[in-house]
Every structure is written in C-alpha cells, then in structure tokens.
C-alpha positions as CSV (number, residue, x, y, z in Angstrom):
1,M,95.8,158.1,3.0
2,R,97.6,158.6,-0.4
3,L,96.0,157.8,-3.7
4,L,98.2,156.4,-6.4
5,P,97.3,156.6,-10.0
6,L,97.3,153.2,-11.7
7,P,97.1,152.3,-15.3
8,P,93.6,151.7,-16.7
9,Y,94.2,147.9,-17.0
10,S,96.6,146.5,-14.4
11,P,95.5,143.1,-13.1
12,E,99.0,142.3,-11.9
13,L,98.6,145.3,-9.4
14,N,95.4,144.0,-8.0
15,P,95.9,141.8,-4.9
16,V,92.6,140.1,-5.6
17,E,94.0,138.8,-8.9
18,R,96.9,137.2,-7.1
19,F,94.7,135.8,-4.3
20,G,92.5,134.3,-7.1
21,G,95.5,132.6,-8.7
22,L,96.6,131.1,-5.3
23,L,93.1,129.7,-4.9
24,K,92.9,128.3,-8.3
25,A,96.4,126.6,-7.8
26,R,95.2,124.8,-4.8
27,T,91.9,123.6,-6.3
28,A,92.7,122.9,-9.9
29,N,92.6,119.5,-11.3
30,R,90.8,118.0,-8.3
31,L,87.5,116.3,-8.0
32,Y,85.1,117.1,-5.2
33,P,82.2,114.8,-4.5
34,T,79.9,117.7,-3.8
35,L,79.8,121.4,-4.1
36,H,79.8,121.6,-0.3
37,R,83.1,119.9,-0.2
38,L,84.6,122.3,-2.7
39,E,83.2,125.2,-0.5
40,E,84.7,123.8,2.6
41,H,88.1,123.4,0.9
42,L,88.0,127.1,-0.3
43,I,87.0,128.3,3.1
44,A,90.0,126.4,4.6
45,I,92.4,128.0,2.1
46,A,90.9,131.5,2.8
47,R,91.3,130.9,6.5
48,D,95.1,130.5,6.1
49,W,95.1,134.1,4.8
50,S,93.4,135.7,7.9
51,A,96.7,137.2,9.1
52,P,97.1,140.9,7.8
53,A,100.8,140.5,7.2
54,K,100.1,137.6,4.8
55,V,97.4,139.6,3.0
56,A,99.9,142.6,2.7
57,G,102.4,140.1,1.1
58,L,99.9,140.0,-1.9
59,I,100.7,143.7,-2.7
60,H,103.7,144.3,-4.9
61,G,106.6,145.7,-3.0
62,W,107.1,148.9,-5.1
63,L,103.3,149.7,-4.8
64,S,103.4,149.3,-0.9
65,A,106.5,151.4,-0.7
66,A,105.0,154.1,-2.9
67,A,101.7,154.1,-0.9
68,N,103.6,154.4,2.5
69,F,106.3,156.8,1.3
70,S,104.9,159.8,3.0
71,V,103.6,158.1,6.1
72,P,105.5,159.3,9.2
73,A,107.4,156.6,11.1
C-alpha cells in the first residue's frame, strides 16, 4: 500500500463525489410517487456499479497510476 498526499480540499479526487454526481444525474428532475420508489431506483443504479472495474473507473487516471507506480507487475 502506498499513501499519497492530497490537497486539504479536493472533491474532484474523491471517487464518492463523482459517484454522487452520477446518482444525481439519473434521479434529478424526476418525480417518485413514494420514498420507497426512489429508494428502489437508487438501489438499481448502484447495482449497475457492482463491478470492481467500473468502480475503479471513478478514480482519476493520474491518481490511479501514481498509487500503482511502485507495485510490482
């Protein structure tokens, strides 16, 4: 494991921030008859992201390369 120093405030580097934006894009400006229906829709969106490769795609390329720089092949 290799720790990388990050700036004190860097939401663009946080994968959760990017995922939140994707959730918002697929739910914004829609009406749901119940809170349960909204919850079901969010779960369906999250289920699409269960593949590790897809989750890794949320990490910026340079950050991933820097974190894996010293990892033996």
